[in-house]
C-alpha positions in Angstrom: 240.7 150.6 151.6 238.6 147.6 150.7 235.1 147.1 149.5 233.0 149.9 150.9 229.6 149.3 152.5 226.5 150.2 150.5 225.3 153.7 151.6 221.7 152.7 151.0 220.1 149.3 151.9 218.5 147.9 148.8 214.7 148.0 148.7 214.4 144.2 148.7 216.3 144.1 152.0 214.4 146.8 153.8 212.1 144.2 155.6 215.2 142.5 156.9 216.7 145.8 158.0 213.4 146.5 159.9 213.7 143.2 161.7 217.3 144.1 162.7 216.1 147.4 164.1 213.3 145.7 166.0 215.5 142.9 167.4 218.9 144.7 167.9 217.9 148.4 168.0 219.9 149.1 164.8 220.6 147.6 161.4 223.4 145.0 161.5 226.3 146.3 159.3 226.9 143.1 157.3 223.7 143.8 155.4 225.5 146.7 153.7 227.9 144.3 152.1 225.6 141.3 151.6 223.2 143.8 150.0 225.1 143.5 146.7 223.8 139.9 146.5 220.4 140.1 148.3 219.2 136.6 147.2 222.2 135.0 148.9 221.7 137.2 152.0 218.1 136.0 152.3 219.3 132.4 152.0 221.9 132.9 154.7 219.3 134.6 156.9 216.9 131.7 156.5 219.7 129.3 157.3 220.4 131.2 160.5 216.7 131.3 161.4 216.4 127.5 160.9 219.4 126.8 163.1 218.3 129.2 165.8 214.7 127.9 166.0 213.2 127.0 169.3 212.9 123.3 168.4 216.5 122.9 167.6 218.0 119.8 169.2 221.0 121.8 170.2 221.0 123.8 173.4 221.0 127.6 172.7 224.1 128.1 174.9 226.0 125.4 173.0 225.1 127.1 169.7 226.2 130.5 171.0 229.5 129.1 172.4 230.3 127.3 169.2 229.6 130.5 167.1 231.6 132.7 169.5 234.7 130.3 169.3 234.6 130.2 165.5 234.3 134.0 165.4 237.4 134.3 167.6 239.3 131.8 165.4 238.4 133.7 162.2 239.3 137.1 163.8 235.9 138.4 162.8 235.2 141.6 164.8 231.6 141.8 164.0 231.0 138.1 164.7 232.8 138.3 168.0 230.6 141.2 169.0 227.2 139.6 168.1 228.1 136.2 169.3 229.4 137.6 172.6 226.1 139.4 173.0 224.2 136.0 172.5 226.5 134.1 174.9 226.0 136.7 177.6 222.2 136.8 177.0 221.9 133.0 177.0 224.1 132.3 180.0 223.0 135.3 182.1 226.6 136.4 182.7 229.9 137.0 180.9 231.8 134.3 182.7 231.7 131.7 179.8 232.1 134.4 177.2 235.4 135.5 178.8 236.6 131.9 179.1 235.6 130.5 175.7 239.0 131.1 174.1 240.6 129.0 176.8 237.7 126.5 177.3 240.0 123.6 177.7 241.4 125.0 180.9 238.2 126.4 182.3 236.0 124.5 184.7 232.9 126.5 183.6 232.0 124.3 180.6 229.9 121.2 180.6 231.0 118.0 178.9 228.5 118.7 176.0 229.9 122.3 175.6 233.5 121.0 175.6 232.7 118.3 173.0 230.9 120.9 170.8 233.8 123.4 171.1 236.4 120.7 170.3 234.4 119.7 167.2 234.0 123.3 166.2 237.7 123.9 166.4 238.7 120.7 164.6 236.1 121.3 161.8 237.1 124.9 161.4 240.8 124.6 160.7 242.2 124.0 157.2 242.3 121.1 156.6 239.8 119.9 159.2 241.3 117.7 161.9 238.1 115.7 162.9 239.3 112.2 163.4 237.5 108.9 164.1 238.0 109.2 167.8 236.2 112.5 167.9 233.5 111.3 165.6 232.9 108.3 167.9 232.6 110.6 171.0 230.3 112.9 169.1 228.0 110.0 168.0 227.9 108.8 171.6 226.7 112.2 172.8 224.6 113.7 170.0 221.9 112.0 168.0 222.1 112.1 164.2 219.8 115.2 163.9 221.8 117.2 166.6 225.1 116.3 165.1 224.0 117.2 161.6 222.7 120.6 162.9 225.9 121.2 164.9 227.9 120.5 161.7 225.7 122.9 159.7 226.1 125.6 162.4 229.9 125.2 162.3 229.8 125.5 158.5 227.5 128.5 158.5 229.5 130.4 161.2 232.6 129.8 159.2 231.0 131.2 156.1 229.7 134.3 158.0 232.9 134.9 160.0 235.2 134.5 157.0 233.0 136.7 154.8 232.8 139.5 157.5 236.5 139.1 158.4 237.7 139.2 154.8 235.7 142.4 154.2 236.9 143.9 157.5 233.3 144.4 158.7 233.7 146.1 162.1 232.1 145.4 165.5 229.0 147.5 166.3 229.2 147.6 170.0 226.4 145.1 170.5 228.1 143.5 173.5 229.6 146.0 175.9 231.4 144.1 178.7 232.0 146.2 181.8 235.6 146.5 182.8 236.4 144.7 186.1 237.3 147.0 188.9 240.3 146.1 191.0 
């Protein structure tokens, strides 16, 4: 079995649980594992909030695609679920969501999205395979602030996806993709 989720959300995290209910309609399940270390949970939540702010230099679709690809790479069921929901919301369809695993072959992605996805993959493998050629292309496209935030997002999504995957935190059904009819 593994580490079981907490049956009760700690008192200190109840405001966060309320925000989850308000935004998602239910409490996100990782809080029941992170609840054992509430201070760290709040730090991670603040980090997410900062990267997702409206004034971020990174396009929201790029942020969502990068997060979705890392979730796929880490085999994180919960992360794939929630990032899929965000990609679908931010793009208005499921087309890019369904193509993100094979983004190199898909014509749906912009140059900026392709570069961000390439960087996310290269930075997320162990050891990272980010080379000087990729760094040069990144610097030509993203300013210092955007590149720093993209790198922080990649690191944060790896933390989240690896935490959730290692503890086998399941998907919650946040992104229900209708089956295609033939």
